[in-house]
N, C-alpha and C positions, 0 to 999 in steps of 0.2 A: 275580315276576323281571322278567318282560317290562315291567311297568308301570314298574318302577324305572329300567329301561335307557331307556325312552321320556323319563322326567323328566330323566334326565342328559343325554340327547342335546338336548332342548329348553333346558335350562339352558345347555349349551356353546354352542349355536347363539346364543341370546339374548345371552350375555356377549361372544362373538365380534363380534356386531353392534354392540353398545354401545360396545366398545372401538374398533372401526373408525369408528363415527360420531364419536366423541369426538376420535379422533386427527384425523380430517378437518376437524373444526370448529376445533380448536386450530391446526391447521397452516394453514388459510386465513386466519385472524385474525393470526397472527403472520408470515406471509410478507411481505416487504418492510419489516420493522422492523430495529432495530439488532442483532437477534439472529440474523440471517442472517450467513453467513460473509462477511467481506470480500472486495471484489472487489479484483483486482490493478490498479494504476494503471499504465498504459504509461510506460516509462523513455525518456529521450533516446536517439536511434539513434547519436549520435556519443559516443565516450568522451571525458571531460574530460582525463583523463591516464592513462597506462599505463606500466608499467616495461618492457614488451615491445614497445611501440609504435615503429616506425621511420618516419621520413619518407622515402619512396622506395622503388624496387623492391627486391626481396629480392635479397641477393647471390648471384651466379651463379658456380658453381665451373667451372674450365675442364675440357673434355672430356678424359679420359686418352688420351694417344697410344698406339697399338697397340704400338710398339717404341721406347721411349725410348733415346736415344743419350747419350753422355757430354757432348757439346756442348750438347745440349737440356736445359734445365731447365724444368719447368713454371712457368709464371708465373700468379700468382693476383692477381686484382683486389682491392685492399683493401676489405674489408667497410666499409660507411659506419657510423661510430659514431652511436650514437643521439644526436640532437640535444636538448639540454635543454629540455623544454617546461615554461614557466613559466605557471602558470594566470594568466588576466588578473584584475587586483584588481577587486573589485566597485566599481560607482560609488559615489558618496557616499550616505550614510544616506538611506534613503527611508522615509517612514511607512508604506508599504504594500508588501507583498513583491510583486514582479513576476516572472511565469514567464519561463523561457528560451524563446528562439525555437525552434520545432519540438517543444517539450515540450507535454504537455496542461495542465500546470499546475504549481504549486509544491507539492509535498507537504511539509507541516510537521507535527511531532509537538508537542504541548503537554502535558508531563507536569505533573501538580498532585498535591496530597497524597492525593487520592481515587481516583487513576487516571491514564489517559492518552487524549487525544483526539487523532486524526489527521485533517487537512483537507487536501484538494486546492484549493488557492486559485488560481483563474484570474484573468483580467483583469476580468471583470464578474460572476462567481458563484463559489459554492464548494460543494464536496461533502463529506460526512463518509466518510471513508474507513474508519475504525475507532474504536470507543471501548471501552476496557478498564477495568473498575473494578480498584482494588487489593483485596487480601484483606480480607475483612470490610465492603467498601463495596457500596453498591447504585448502580445507574446508571439514568438516565431520559434519553430523548433526544426533543426536539420539533424538527420541521422545518417551516418556512413558506417563502413564495416569496422572502423576502429575508433570513432568518437562520436559524440552527441553534443551539439550545442543548443542550449536554450537562451534566447535573448529577449529582454523585456524592454520596451521603448516607450517614452512619453516626452513630449515637447523637445524633440532633439536629443534627448538623453538615452543613453544605451548602456544597459547593464547585461553582462552575459556570464553564463555558467557552463563551462566546458568540462566534459568527462572524456578522458582518453585512456586507451589500453593497448596501444601497439608496442609490442616487445617489453612490456611492463605490466604490472597489476593495475587495474582501473585507479586513476587518480583524477580528482576534481579540482578545477582552478575557477576562481571568480575574478571577472574583469569588471570593476566598478570605478570608472575614472572620476 
C-alpha cells in the first residue's frame, strides 16, 4: 500500500514538473509574437467632431432671487447654439497616408479574403497592431527592420499583406492572386 502511494506521489510530482517546464518553454518562445494580445494605440486627444461639443463657456443660469416681485422677472442669457463644425476636407490624394499632428500614427485596417491586418503607419516606420485570420484560415507574420508581411493561407491559397517603408513613407500592398 505504502509503495503504491509513493509511486503515485512520484508520478504526480514528475508530471507537474514536466507540464510546468513545457509551459515555460512555450511561453518564452511565443512571447513577443503575433499571438500576444494587441496593444492599444493612443488616440488623438482632440475630438474631430461631436454632437455635444460647444465652442465657448457653458451657459450660466442666473442666481434665483430670494423674493421675486411682480416687477422683477428673471432674465436669462440666451444659451449659445452649437456652431456647425464642418470637418476639414482632406488634402488632395496622396500616395502615402500621412498621420495627423499630435497622433502617434495613422491606424489603418486592411481586410482581405483570408482575414484582416491592422497597421499603425507613422511618417518613417510602421507597426503591426493586429492580424486576425478569418474562419478556417491560418496566419503567419514576418517582421524585419523595414517591412512587415502578414500571410493568410488555406487549402493552398495564399493572401499576403506587405507593409514597407525603406527610403519612403510606409506603403501597404496586398497580394491576392
